[in-house]
C-alpha positions as a Markdown table, in Angstrom:
| # | Residue | x | y | z |
|---|---|---|---|---|
| 1 | Unk | -30.1 | -49.1 | -66.5 |
| 2 | Unk | -30.1 | -45.7 | -68.3 |
| 3 | Unk | -28.9 | -43.1 | -65.6 |
| 4 | Unk | -30.8 | -40.0 | -66.5 |
| 5 | Unk | -28.8 | -36.7 | -65.3 |
| 6 | Unk | -30.6 | -33.6 | -64.1 |
| 7 | Unk | -29.8 | -30.3 | -64.5 |
| 8 | Unk | -27.2 | -28.8 | -61.8 |
| 9 | Unk | -29.2 | -27.7 | -58.6 |
| 10 | Unk | -28.1 | -24.9 | -55.5 |
| 11 | Unk | -25.1 | -27.1 | -54.5 |
| 12 | Unk | -23.0 | -26.4 | -57.5 |
| 13 | Unk | -23.4 | -22.6 | -57.0 |
| 14 | Unk | -22.5 | -22.8 | -53.4 |
| 15 | Unk | -19.0 | -24.8 | -54.5 |
| 16 | Unk | -18.3 | -22.7 | -57.7 |
| 17 | Unk | -18.4 | -19.5 | -55.5 |
| 18 | Unk | -15.9 | -20.8 | -53.0 |
| 19 | Unk | -14.1 | -22.8 | -55.8 |
| 20 | Unk | -10.4 | -22.3 | -56.3 |
| 21 | Unk | -8.4 | -23.1 | -59.5 |
| 22 | Unk | -5.7 | -24.9 | -57.5 |
| 23 | Unk | -2.2 | -26.6 | -59.0 |
| 24 | Unk | -1.3 | -29.9 | -57.3 |
| 25 | Unk | 1.1 | -29.6 | -54.8 |
| 26 | Unk | 4.1 | -32.2 | -54.2 |
| 27 | Unk | 3.5 | -34.4 | -56.9 |
| 28 | Unk | 6.6 | -36.1 | -56.7 |
| 29 | Unk | 6.8 | -38.8 | -59.1 |
| 30 | Unk | 9.3 | -41.8 | -58.1 |
| 31 | Unk | 9.1 | -43.5 | -61.4 |
| 32 | Unk | 11.7 | -43.8 | -63.9 |
| 33 | Unk | 8.8 | -44.4 | -66.7 |
| 34 | Unk | 8.4 | -42.3 | -69.5 |
| 35 | Unk | 6.2 | -39.3 | -69.9 |
| 36 | Unk | 5.3 | -40.6 | -72.9 |
| 37 | Unk | 2.9 | -43.3 | -72.2 |
| 38 | Unk | 2.3 | -45.1 | -75.7 |
| 39 | Unk | -0.9 | -47.0 | -76.4 |
| 40 | Unk | -2.6 | -49.4 | -78.6 |
| 41 | Unk | -5.0 | -46.5 | -79.4 |
| 42 | Unk | -2.5 | -43.3 | -79.4 |
| 43 | Unk | -0.8 | -41.4 | -77.4 |
| 44 | Unk | -1.9 | -39.6 | -73.6 |
| 45 | Unk | 1.7 | -37.8 | -73.7 |
| 46 | Unk | 2.3 | -34.6 | -72.4 |
| 47 | Unk | 5.9 | -34.4 | -73.6 |
| 48 | Unk | 7.6 | -33.3 | -70.4 |
| 49 | Unk | 6.3 | -33.2 | -66.7 |
| 50 | Unk | 7.4 | -29.4 | -66.5 |
| 51 | Unk | 5.4 | -28.7 | -69.5 |
| 52 | Unk | 2.3 | -30.5 | -68.0 |
| 53 | Unk | 2.0 | -28.9 | -64.5 |
| 54 | Unk | -1.9 | -30.5 | -63.7 |
| 55 | Unk | -4.0 | -27.6 | -62.9 |
| 56 | Unk | -7.6 | -28.3 | -61.3 |
| 57 | Unk | -10.5 | -26.5 | -62.8 |
| 58 | Unk | -13.0 | -24.1 | -61.5 |
| 59 | Unk | -15.5 | -26.5 | -59.8 |
| 60 | Unk | -13.0 | -28.4 | -58.1 |
| 61 | Unk | -12.7 | -27.8 | -54.4 |
| 62 | Unk | -10.5 | -29.5 | -51.0 |
| 63 | Unk | -12.2 | -32.0 | -49.0 |
| 64 | Unk | -12.2 | -29.0 | -46.0 |
| 65 | Unk | -14.0 | -27.2 | -48.4 |
| 66 | Unk | -16.4 | -29.9 | -49.5 |
| 67 | Unk | -17.4 | -30.6 | -46.2 |
| 68 | Unk | -18.1 | -26.9 | -45.3 |
| 69 | Unk | -20.5 | -27.0 | -47.8 |
| 70 | Unk | -21.8 | -30.2 | -47.4 |
| 71 | Unk | -22.9 | -29.3 | -43.5 |
| 72 | Unk | -24.2 | -25.6 | -44.4 |
| 73 | Unk | -26.4 | -27.7 | -46.9 |
| 74 | Unk | -27.4 | -30.4 | -44.6 |
| 75 | Unk | -27.3 | -28.5 | -41.2 |
| 76 | Unk | -26.7 | -29.9 | -37.8 |
| 77 | Unk | -27.3 | -33.3 | -36.9 |
| 78 | Unk | -29.8 | -33.7 | -34.3 |
| 79 | Unk | -28.6 | -34.8 | -31.2 |
| 80 | Unk | -29.5 | -38.6 | -30.1 |
| 81 | Unk | -31.5 | -38.7 | -27.3 |
| 82 | Unk | -30.9 | -41.6 | -24.5 |
| 83 | Unk | -28.9 | -43.5 | -22.0 |
| 84 | Unk | -27.9 | -46.7 | -23.8 |
| 85 | Unk | -25.5 | -48.3 | -22.0 |
| 86 | Unk | -25.5 | -51.6 | -23.1 |
| 87 | Unk | -22.1 | -53.8 | -23.5 |
| 88 | Unk | -20.5 | -51.7 | -20.6 |
| 89 | Unk | -19.6 | -53.8 | -17.8 |
| 90 | Unk | -17.6 | -51.2 | -15.2 |
| 91 | Unk | -14.5 | -50.4 | -17.1 |
| 92 | Unk | -15.3 | -53.3 | -19.9 |
| 93 | Unk | -16.7 | -52.4 | -23.5 |
| 94 | Unk | -18.1 | -55.5 | -25.7 |
| 95 | Unk | -17.5 | -55.2 | -29.0 |
| 96 | Unk | -18.2 | -57.3 | -32.1 |
| 97 | Unk | -17.6 | -56.5 | -35.9 |
| 98 | Unk | -19.4 | -58.1 | -39.4 |
| 99 | Unk | -17.2 | -58.4 | -42.8 |
| 100 | Unk | -17.5 | -59.4 | -46.2 |
| 101 | Unk | -14.6 | -61.8 | -46.1 |
| 102 | Unk | -15.6 | -64.5 | -48.6 |
| 103 | Unk | -18.3 | -64.3 | -51.5 |
| 104 | Unk | -19.4 | -67.2 | -53.8 |
| 105 | Unk | -17.0 | -69.5 | -51.5 |
| 106 | Unk | -14.1 | -67.0 | -52.5 |
| 107 | Unk | -12.0 | -65.1 | -50.1 |
| 108 | Unk | -12.2 | -61.5 | -50.8 |
| 109 | Unk | -11.6 | -59.6 | -47.9 |
| 110 | Unk | -8.8 | -61.6 | -46.2 |
| 111 | Unk | -8.2 | -59.3 | -43.7 |
| 112 | Unk | -11.8 | -57.7 | -43.0 |
| 113 | Unk | -11.6 | -58.5 | -39.2 |
| 114 | Unk | -8.2 | -59.4 | -38.0 |
| 115 | Unk | -7.5 | -55.7 | -38.4 |
| 116 | Unk | -10.1 | -54.6 | -35.9 |
| 117 | Unk | -8.9 | -57.2 | -33.5 |
| 118 | Unk | -5.1 | -55.9 | -33.7 |
| 119 | Unk | -6.2 | -52.6 | -32.9 |
| 120 | Unk | -8.0 | -53.7 | -29.8 |
| 121 | Unk | -5.6 | -55.5 | -28.8 |
| 122 | Unk | -3.2 | -53.4 | -29.1 |
| 123 | Unk | -4.9 | -50.7 | -27.0 |
| 124 | Unk | -6.0 | -53.3 | -24.4 |
| 125 | Unk | -1.7 | -53.7 | -24.1 |
| 126 | Unk | -1.4 | -50.4 | -23.6 |
| 127 | Unk | -3.5 | -50.1 | -20.7 |
| 128 | Unk | -7.0 | -49.2 | -22.3 |
| 129 | Unk | -8.6 | -46.0 | -23.6 |
| 130 | Unk | -9.9 | -43.2 | -21.3 |
| 131 | Unk | -10.1 | -45.9 | -18.5 |
| 132 | Unk | -11.7 | -48.4 | -20.6 |
| 133 | Unk | -10.6 | -52.3 | -22.1 |
| 134 | Unk | -12.3 | -53.8 | -24.9 |
| 135 | Unk | -13.7 | -57.2 | -24.6 |
| 136 | Unk | -13.7 | -57.8 | -28.5 |
| 137 | Unk | -16.1 | -61.1 | -29.0 |
| 138 | Unk | -15.4 | -61.7 | -32.3 |
| 139 | Unk | -16.0 | -60.8 | -36.1 |
| 140 | Unk | -18.1 | -63.3 | -38.6 |
| 141 | Unk | -17.7 | -63.3 | -42.1 |
| 142 | Unk | -21.5 | -62.5 | -43.6 |
| 143 | Unk | -20.2 | -64.2 | -47.0 |
| 144 | Unk | -21.5 | -61.3 | -48.7 |
| 145 | Unk | -24.9 | -61.2 | -47.9 |
| 146 | Unk | -26.7 | -58.6 | -46.2 |
| 147 | Unk | -29.3 | -61.2 | -44.9 |
| 148 | Unk | -26.8 | -62.9 | -42.8 |
| 149 | Unk | -24.8 | -59.8 | -41.6 |
| 150 | Unk | -28.2 | -58.6 | -40.2 |
| 151 | Unk | -28.4 | -62.0 | -38.7 |
| 152 | Unk | -25.1 | -61.6 | -37.3 |
| 153 | Unk | -25.3 | -58.1 | -35.9 |
| 154 | Unk | -29.0 | -59.0 | -34.3 |
| 155 | Unk | -26.9 | -61.8 | -32.3 |
| 156 | Unk | -24.3 | -59.8 | -31.1 |
| 157 | Unk | -26.7 | -56.8 | -29.8 |
| 158 | Unk | -29.8 | -58.7 | -28.7 |
| 159 | Unk | -27.6 | -61.9 | -27.4 |
| 160 | Unk | -24.2 | -61.1 | -26.7 |
| 161 | Unk | -25.1 | -57.4 | -26.0 |
| 162 | Unk | -22.3 | -55.7 | -28.0 |
| 163 | Unk | -21.9 | -51.5 | -27.6 |
| 164 | Unk | -20.8 | -51.0 | -31.2 |
| 165 | Unk | -19.8 | -52.8 | -34.3 |
| 166 | Unk | -16.4 | -52.6 | -35.4 |
| 167 | Unk | -16.0 | -53.0 | -38.2 |
| 168 | Unk | -19.4 | -52.7 | -40.0 |
| 169 | Unk | -18.1 | -53.9 | -43.0 |
| 170 | Unk | -21.0 | -55.4 | -45.3 |
| 171 | Unk | -21.9 | -53.4 | -48.2 |
| 172 | Unk | -25.4 | -55.1 | -48.2 |
| 173 | Unk | -26.9 | -54.6 | -45.1 |
| 174 | Unk | -28.8 | -51.5 | -44.2 |
| 175 | Unk | -28.4 | -49.3 | -41.3 |
| 176 | Unk | -32.5 | -49.4 | -39.9 |
| 177 | Unk | -31.4 | -52.4 | -37.0 |
| 178 | Unk | -28.4 | -50.7 | -35.8 |
| 179 | Unk | -29.7 | -46.9 | -36.0 |
| 180 | Unk | -33.0 | -47.7 | -34.3 |
| 181 | Unk | -31.4 | -49.2 | -31.4 |
| 182 | Unk | -28.4 | -46.8 | -31.0 |
| 183 | Unk | -25.6 | -49.2 | -32.2 |
| 184 | Unk | -22.5 | -47.0 | -33.1 |
| 185 | Unk | -20.5 | -48.6 | -36.3 |
| 186 | Unk | -17.8 | -47.8 | -37.6 |
| 187 | Unk | -16.5 | -49.2 | -41.0 |
| 188 | Unk | -16.5 | -49.4 | -44.8 |
| 189 | Unk | -18.2 | -45.8 | -45.7 |
| 190 | Unk | -20.2 | -47.8 | -49.0 |
| 191 | Unk | -23.4 | -49.5 | -48.8 |
| 192 | Unk | -26.8 | -48.9 | -47.5 |
| 193 | Unk | -25.6 | -48.9 | -43.6 |
| 194 | Unk | -23.9 | -45.6 | -44.8 |
| 195 | Unk | -26.1 | -44.0 | -47.9 |
| 196 | Unk | -27.5 | -41.5 | -48.0 |
| 197 | Unk | -25.2 | -41.5 | -44.7 |
| 198 | Unk | -25.9 | -37.9 | -42.8 |
| 199 | Unk | -28.6 | -37.7 | -40.5 |
| 200 | Unk | -30.6 | -40.6 | -41.1 |
| 201 | Unk | -27.6 | -43.0 | -40.3 |
| 202 | Unk | -26.1 | -41.0 | -37.5 |
| 203 | Unk | -24.6 | -43.8 | -35.6 |
| 204 | Unk | -22.6 | -44.9 | -38.4 |
| 205 | Unk | -19.4 | -43.4 | -39.4 |
| 206 | Unk | -16.6 | -44.2 | -41.6 |
| 207 | Unk | -12.2 | -43.3 | -41.5 |
| 208 | Unk | -12.9 | -42.8 | -45.4 |
| 209 | Unk | -16.1 | -41.4 | -46.6 |
| 210 | Unk | -19.3 | -41.9 | -47.6 |
| 211 | Unk | -18.1 | -43.4 | -51.1 |
| 212 | Unk | -21.5 | -43.0 | -53.8 |
| 213 | Unk | -23.8 | -41.4 | -51.5 |
| 214 | Unk | -26.0 | -38.7 | -52.7 |
| 215 | Unk | -26.5 | -35.4 | -50.6 |
| 216 | Unk | -30.1 | -37.0 | -49.2 |
| 217 | Unk | -32.0 | -35.2 | -48.0 |
| 218 | Unk | -31.0 | -31.7 | -48.6 |
| 219 | Unk | -30.6 | -32.7 | -52.2 |
| 220 | Unk | -31.2 | -36.5 | -53.1 |
| 221 | Unk | -30.0 | -35.7 | -56.9 |
| 222 | Unk | -26.3 | -34.7 | -56.3 |
| 223 | Unk | -23.5 | -36.6 | -55.1 |
| 224 | Unk | -19.8 | -35.1 | -53.9 |
| 225 | Unk | -16.9 | -37.5 | -55.4 |
| 226 | Unk | -13.2 | -37.1 | -55.4 |
| 227 | Unk | -11.2 | -37.6 | -58.8 |
| 228 | Unk | -8.4 | -38.9 | -56.4 |
| 229 | Unk | -8.3 | -42.2 | -58.6 |
| 230 | Unk | -8.0 | -40.2 | -62.0 |
| 231 | Unk | -5.8 | -37.6 | -60.9 |
| 232 | Unk | -3.2 | -39.5 | -59.5 |
| 233 | Unk | -2.8 | -41.2 | -62.9 |
| 234 | Unk | -2.5 | -37.9 | -64.5 |
| 235 | Unk | 0.0 | -36.6 | -62.1 |
| 236 | Unk | 2.0 | -39.7 | -61.8 |
| 237 | Unk | 2.0 | -40.5 | -65.4 |
| 238 | Unk | 2.3 | -37.1 | -66.5 |
| 239 | Unk | -0.9 | -37.6 | -68.8 |
| 240 | Unk | -2.2 | -34.7 | -70.8 |
| 241 | Unk | -6.0 | -35.1 | -69.4 |
| 242 | Unk | -7.3 | -34.1 | -73.2 |
| 243 | Unk | -5.5 | -36.7 | -74.9 |
| 244 | Unk | -7.0 | -39.6 | -72.6 |
| 245 | Unk | -9.7 | -41.8 | -73.4 |
| 246 | Unk | -11.3 | -43.4 | -70.3 |
| 247 | Unk | -12.1 | -46.8 | -69.9 |
| 248 | Unk | -14.2 | -47.5 | -66.6 |
| 249 | Unk | -14.9 | -51.0 | -65.7 |
| 250 | Unk | -16.4 | -52.0 | -62.4 |
| 251 | Unk | -19.1 | -54.5 | -60.7 |
| 252 | Unk | -22.8 | -54.6 | -61.0 |
| 253 | Unk | -23.4 | -52.5 | -57.9 |
| 254 | Unk | -26.0 | -49.3 | -57.6 |
| 255 | Unk | -22.8 | -47.2 | -55.8 |
| 256 | Unk | -20.5 | -48.3 | -58.3 |
| 257 | Unk | -22.5 | -47.0 | -61.3 |
| 258 | Unk | -22.8 | -43.4 | -59.3 |
| 259 | Unk | -19.0 | -43.5 | -59.2 |
| 260 | Unk | -18.4 | -44.2 | -62.5 |
| 261 | Unk | -21.2 | -41.8 | -64.0 |
| 262 | Unk | -19.6 | -39.2 | -61.9 |
| 263 | Unk | -16.4 | -40.0 | -63.2 |
| 264 | Unk | -18.0 | -39.6 | -66.7 |
| 265 | Unk | -18.7 | -36.1 | -65.4 |
| 266 | Unk | -15.8 | -35.3 | -63.6 |
| 267 | Unk | -13.8 | -36.1 | -67.3 |
| 268 | Unk | -15.9 | -34.3 | -69.4 |
| 269 | Unk | -17.0 | -31.4 | -68.0 |
| 270 | Unk | -14.1 | -30.5 | -65.8 |
| 271 | Unk | -10.3 | -32.5 | -66.7 |
| 272 | Unk | -11.1 | -32.5 | -70.2 |
| 273 | Unk | -10.8 | -36.0 | -72.1 |
| 274 | Unk | -13.5 | -38.5 | -73.0 |
| 275 | Unk | -14.7 | -41.6 | -71.3 |
| 276 | Unk | -15.2 | -44.1 | -74.1 |
| 277 | Unk | -16.0 | -47.3 | -72.3 |
| 278 | Unk | -18.3 | -46.8 | -69.3 |
| 279 | Unk | -19.9 | -50.7 | -67.8 |
| 280 | Unk | -20.2 | -52.8 | -64.5 |
| 281 | Unk | -19.8 | -56.0 | -66.4 |
| 282 | Unk | -18.5 | -57.6 | -62.9 |
| 283 | Unk | -21.1 | -59.7 | -60.9 |
| 284 | Unk | -22.1 | -58.5 | -57.5 |
| 285 | Unk | -20.6 | -61.0 | -54.6 |
| 286 | Unk | -23.0 | -63.2 | -54.3 |
| 287 | Unk | -24.0 | -63.5 | -57.8 |
| 288 | Unk | -22.0 | -66.3 | -60.4 |
| 289 | Unk | -18.6 | -65.3 | -61.6 |
| 290 | Unk | -18.1 | -64.2 | -65.4 |
| 291 | Unk | -17.0 | -67.1 | -66.7 |
| 292 | Unk | -15.3 | -65.2 | -69.7 |
| 293 | Unk | -14.1 | -61.6 | -69.6 |
| 294 | Unk | -12.9 | -61.5 | -72.9 |
| 295 | Unk | -16.0 | -59.9 | -74.6 |
| 296 | Unk | -15.7 | -57.2 | -72.2 |
| 297 | Unk | -11.9 | -56.8 | -73.0 |
| 298 | Unk | -12.7 | -56.6 | -76.7 |
| 299 | Unk | -15.3 | -54.1 | -76.2 |
| 300 | Unk | -12.9 | -52.0 | -74.2 |
| 301 | Unk | -10.4 | -52.3 | -77.3 |
| 302 | Unk | -12.4 | -51.5 | -79.9 |
| 303 | Unk | -13.9 | -48.2 | -77.8 |
| 304 | Unk | -10.2 | -47.0 | -78.2 |
| 305 | Unk | -9.5 | -46.4 | -74.8 |
| 306 | Unk | -6.2 | -45.7 | -73.7 |
| 307 | Unk | -6.2 | -45.7 | -69.9 |
| 308 | Unk | -8.4 | -48.7 | -68.6 |
| 309 | Unk | -9.9 | -47.4 | -64.7 |
| 310 | Unk | -10.9 | -51.0 | -63.0 |
| 311 | Unk | -12.9 | -49.4 | -60.6 |
| 312 | Unk | -14.2 | -52.0 | -58.4 |
| 313 | Unk | -12.9 | -55.3 | -59.2 |
| 314 | Unk | -10.9 | -57.4 | -57.2 |
| 315 | Unk | -9.8 | -60.6 | -56.6 |
| 316 | Unk | -10.4 | -63.3 | -59.6 |
| 317 | Unk | -12.5 | -61.1 | -61.5 |
| 318 | Unk | -9.6 | -58.2 | -61.4 |
| 319 | Unk | -7.1 | -61.2 | -62.7 |
| 320 | Unk | -9.7 | -62.4 | -65.1 |
| 321 | Unk | -10.2 | -59.0 | -66.5 |
| 322 | Unk | -6.7 | -58.3 | -66.5 |
| 323 | Unk | -5.5 | -61.2 | -68.4 |
| 324 | Unk | -8.6 | -60.8 | -71.2 |
| 325 | Unk | -7.2 | -57.3 | -71.6 |
| 326 | Unk | -3.7 | -58.3 | -72.3 |
| 327 | Unk | -4.8 | -61.3 | -74.4 |
| 328 | Unk | -6.6 | -58.8 | -77.0 |
| 329 | Unk | -3.5 | -56.9 | -77.6 |
| 330 | Unk | -4.3 | -53.9 | -75.3 |
| 331 | Unk | -1.2 | -51.8 | -74.7 |
| 332 | Unk | -2.5 | -48.9 | -72.9 |
| 333 | Unk | -2.5 | -48.2 | -69.4 |
| 334 | Unk | -4.2 | -50.7 | -66.9 |
| 335 | Unk | -4.9 | -49.4 | -63.3 |
| 336 | Unk | -6.8 | -50.5 | -60.4 |
| 337 | Unk | -8.5 | -48.2 | -57.9 |
| 338 | Unk | -9.1 | -50.6 | -55.0 |
| 339 | Unk | -5.8 | -51.7 | -53.7 |
| 340 | Unk | -5.4 | -55.7 | -54.4 |
| 341 | Unk | -4.2 | -58.2 | -52.1 |
| 342 | Unk | -1.8 | -59.6 | -54.5 |
| 343 | Unk | 1.2 | -61.7 | -54.1 |
| 344 | Unk | 3.8 | -61.4 | -56.5 |
| 345 | Unk | 6.0 | -64.1 | -55.1 |
| 346 | Unk | 3.7 | -66.2 | -57.1 |
| 347 | Unk | 5.2 | -66.5 | -60.4 |
| 348 | Unk | 2.2 | -66.8 | -62.6 |
| 349 | Unk | 0.4 | -63.9 | -60.4 |
| 350 | Unk | 3.6 | -61.9 | -61.4 |
| 351 | Unk | 3.9 | -62.4 | -64.6 |
| 352 | Unk | -0.1 | -61.3 | -65.3 |
| 353 | Unk | 0.3 | -58.4 | -63.4 |
| 354 | Unk | 3.6 | -56.8 | -65.1 |
| 355 | Unk | 3.0 | -53.2 | -66.0 |
| 356 | Unk | -0.2 | -53.0 | -64.4 |
| 357 | Unk | -0.9 | -49.8 | -61.4 |
| 358 | Unk | -2.0 | -50.0 | -58.5 |
| 359 | Unk | -3.5 | -47.3 | -56.2 |
| 360 | Unk | -4.4 | -46.8 | -52.4 |
| 361 | Unk | -4.4 | -44.3 | -50.2 |
| 362 | Unk | -1.7 | -46.2 | -49.1 |
| 363 | Unk | -0.4 | -47.7 | -52.0 |
| 364 | Unk | 2.2 | -49.8 | -50.3 |
| 365 | Unk | 4.0 | -49.6 | -47.2 |
| 366 | Unk | 6.9 | -51.2 | -48.6 |
| 367 | Unk | 7.6 | -48.8 | -51.2 |
| 368 | Unk | 6.0 | -45.9 | -49.2 |
| 369 | Unk | 6.9 | -46.6 | -45.5 |
| 370 | Unk | 5.3 | -44.9 | -42.9 |
| 371 | Unk | 5.3 | -45.7 | -39.0 |
| 372 | Unk | 1.6 | -46.1 | -39.2 |
| 373 | Unk | 1.3 | -48.8 | -41.2 |
| 374 | Unk | 4.1 | -50.3 | -39.7 |
| 375 | Unk | 2.2 | -50.5 | -36.6 |
| 376 | Unk | -0.7 | -52.2 | -38.6 |
| 377 | Unk | 1.8 | -54.5 | -39.4 |
| 378 | Unk | 3.3 | -54.9 | -36.1 |
| 379 | Unk | -0.2 | -55.2 | -34.0 |
| 380 | Unk | -1.0 | -58.3 | -36.4 |
| 381 | Unk | 1.8 | -59.9 | -35.6 |
| 382 | Unk | 1.2 | -59.5 | -32.0 |
| 383 | Unk | -2.1 | -61.3 | -32.5 |
| 384 | Unk | -0.6 | -64.3 | -34.8 |
| 385 | Unk | -2.0 | -62.9 | -37.5 |
| 386 | Unk | -1.1 | -63.5 | -41.2 |
| 387 | Unk | -3.4 | -61.1 | -42.6 |
| 388 | Unk | -1.9 | -58.5 | -45.1 |
| 389 | Unk | -1.8 | -55.2 | -43.3 |
| 390 | Unk | -1.6 | -53.3 | -47.1 |
| 391 | Unk | -4.7 | -55.0 | -48.2 |
| 392 | Unk | -7.5 | -52.1 | -48.4 |
| 393 | Unk | -9.6 | -54.5 | -46.1 |
| 394 | Unk | -7.3 | -54.8 | -43.4 |
| 395 | Unk | -6.4 | -51.5 | -43.2 |
| 396 | Unk | -10.2 | -50.4 | -43.1 |
| 397 | Unk | -10.8 | -52.8 | -40.6 |
| 398 | Unk | -7.7 | -51.3 | -38.3 |
| 399 | Unk | -8.7 | -48.0 | -39.0 |
| 400 | Unk | -12.2 | -48.3 | -38.3 |
| 401 | Unk | -11.2 | -49.7 | -34.7 |
| 402 | Unk | -8.8 | -46.6 | -34.7 |
| 403 | Unk | -11.8 | -44.2 | -35.2 |
| 404 | Unk | -13.6 | -45.8 | -32.5 |
| 405 | Unk | -10.5 | -45.7 | -29.8 |
| 406 | Unk | -9.7 | -41.9 | -31.0 |
| 407 | Unk | -13.5 | -40.6 | -30.6 |
| 408 | Unk | -13.3 | -43.0 | -27.2 |
| 409 | Unk | -10.0 | -40.8 | -25.8 |
| 410 | Unk | -11.8 | -37.5 | -26.7 |
| 411 | Unk | -15.0 | -38.5 | -25.0 |
| 412 | Unk | -15.9 | -36.2 | -21.7 |
| 413 | Unk | -18.3 | -37.1 | -19.5 |
| 414 | Unk | -20.4 | -40.4 | -19.3 |
| 415 | Unk | -19.8 | -43.2 | -21.9 |
| 416 | Unk | -23.5 | -43.7 | -23.3 |
| 417 | Unk | -24.0 | -44.5 | -27.4 |
| 418 | Unk | -26.0 | -41.3 | -27.4 |
| 419 | Unk | -23.2 | -39.2 | -25.9 |
| 420 | Unk | -20.4 | -40.9 | -28.2 |
| 421 | Unk | -22.3 | -40.0 | -31.6 |
| 422 | Unk | -23.3 | -36.9 | -30.8 |
| 423 | Unk | -19.7 | -35.6 | -30.1 |
| 424 | Unk | -18.7 | -37.2 | -33.5 |
| 425 | Unk | -21.3 | -35.9 | -35.3 |
| 426 | Unk | -21.0 | -32.3 | -33.6 |
| 427 | Unk | -17.4 | -31.8 | -34.9 |
| 428 | Unk | -15.2 | -34.5 | -34.4 |
| 429 | Unk | -12.1 | -35.2 | -36.7 |
| 430 | Unk | -10.6 | -38.1 | -37.5 |
| 431 | Unk | -6.8 | -37.5 | -37.8 |
| 432 | Unk | -5.1 | -38.4 | -41.1 |
| 433 | Unk | -1.6 | -40.1 | -41.0 |
| 434 | Unk | 1.3 | -40.0 | -43.4 |
| 435 | Unk | 1.5 | -42.6 | -45.8 |
| 436 | Unk | -1.9 | -43.4 | -45.1 |
| 437 | Unk | -5.3 | -40.9 | -45.6 |
| 438 | Unk | -6.0 | -37.4 | -45.0 |
| 439 | Unk | -8.0 | -36.3 | -42.0 |
| 440 | Unk | -11.8 | -37.0 | -42.0 |
| 441 | Unk | -13.7 | -34.2 | -40.6 |
| 442 | Unk | -17.0 | -34.6 | -39.1 |
| 443 | Unk | -19.9 | -34.2 | -39.8 |
| 444 | Unk | -19.5 | -32.9 | -43.5 |
| 445 | Unk | -16.9 | -35.7 | -44.0 |
| 446 | Unk | -19.9 | -38.1 | -43.9 |
| 447 | Unk | -20.5 | -37.2 | -47.4 |
| 448 | Unk | -16.9 | -35.1 | -48.4 |
| 449 | Unk | -14.4 | -37.4 | -50.2 |
| 450 | Unk | -10.8 | -38.5 | -49.0 |
| 451 | Unk | -8.2 | -37.1 | -51.6 |
| 452 | Unk | -4.6 | -38.8 | -50.5 |
| 453 | Unk | -3.5 | -41.3 | -53.0 |
| 454 | Unk | -0.9 | -43.2 | -54.1 |
| 455 | Unk | 0.5 | -45.0 | -56.9 |
| 456 | Unk | 3.0 | -48.5 | -57.7 |
| 457 | Unk | 3.2 | -50.0 | -60.7 |
| 458 | Unk | 4.4 | -54.4 | -60.7 |
| 459 | Unk | 7.6 | -54.8 | -61.9 |
| 460 | Unk | 9.2 | -58.1 | -61.8 |
| 461 | Unk | 8.4 | -59.6 | -58.2 |
| 462 | Unk | 7.6 | -56.5 | -56.8 |
| 463 | Unk | 5.8 | -52.8 | -56.8 |
| 464 | Unk | 7.7 | -49.6 | -57.7 |
| 465 | Unk | 6.8 | -46.2 | -56.4 |
| 466 | Unk | 5.3 | -44.1 | -59.3 |
| 467 | Unk | 3.6 | -41.3 | -57.0 |
| 468 | Unk | 4.4 | -40.5 | -54.0 |
| 469 | Unk | 1.1 | -40.8 | -51.6 |
| 470 | Unk | -0.5 | -37.0 | -50.9 |
| 471 | Unk | -3.3 | -35.0 | -50.9 |
| 472 | Unk | -3.5 | -35.4 | -55.0 |
| 473 | Unk | -7.5 | -35.4 | -55.1 |
| 474 | Unk | -9.9 | -32.8 | -55.0 |
| 475 | Unk | -13.9 | -33.0 | -54.8 |
| 476 | Unk | -16.4 | -32.2 | -57.1 |
| 477 | Unk | -20.6 | -32.0 | -56.6 |
| 478 | Unk | -22.0 | -34.1 | -59.3 |
| 479 | Unk | -25.8 | -34.5 | -60.5 |
| 480 | Unk | -27.0 | -38.2 | -60.0 |
């Protein structure tokens, strides 16, 4: 499908007026990696780190600035009216969750439920929050099916009387039932339950932001996106943006297409350089897996790329594509935007991933330790979970529960679904954590993007630090 881009609208005019030319601060490179990245298709070298200080162009704004612009465009979120106390029994709140744990019989998000369970259990052990304890009745694997996710949610709400869904980790369920029934949900930030994601889906919030959402209803032809996935590689590897030939590869989802098309615009109109390959050959969860990644890899190599951004492939798709790239003779940079749940104690997996860069807001707690990430691991251990605390799904799930608990702690007055969500939507900020993520200011943070990211490289049987996690990204308002 060809995505036709439209001319920029009033959004960019607002942003440009407020924009700053920003130099990346605190770009601490931890790797002994050479400043020259040689590839099979040319060099993306900048020479030295001191001569290649990465500068953000006009049009780049911080997350806080983007949140202000979003709020100005969209206006205040109307207050929700009602007195919904479903699931509140005295000083106990019943909560349940759903997540895309498996797809086509394969595990893709192993810790998607365990993180929330661990966070709620820890809160109860500490005596509760704001006078309440949590009755967590379970979190189901929806098998990456929107139909199954909706069935599970309806049962949790109508039969089990859940007050909230935490996490709401399904990419494929829409938010109609949850919003119509005033069910608060905290989770992924992507998918139909969160996009367009401003006033119409006001009962859904995320600790990470609404990735790939447009600015509907104010402007459905605009989106806002952080370039963190691009900037951290440019900064961490000291690459000259003008010499990078990007390949963007993802799975066949509408939001992935929006994100990748937005990356094209960021690269070619703002950062410099070229996107020489942009495609979504990866089957969406629920579709049959791609049997042979060879043709995709060969097309990437033929395009002349020197930096491959694996935007959304995970699990066996990620491994299959990396293997095919190496088999095709590709020698450039390979990095994964999603944090991969990998096992480097496996000789075969360690061998496959040698030299591959992995990035995430929390990169690797073993490489860049932080007290919060340590707490996730300790809380998982306390409930007997073997889930990997560094995996995206585990951390998103944990953070979703923490968002709920932080909001509950801040609530003044009676607890109802309406009061909780009205407080959040009126200006609550989910606080950031060192080596974790940046703060998410609501309501503009529904669409303004996180900028916090780190970078590691697989060497031997371990991950080695390249770029200490920090706010390297900036937000851009883009046409869809």
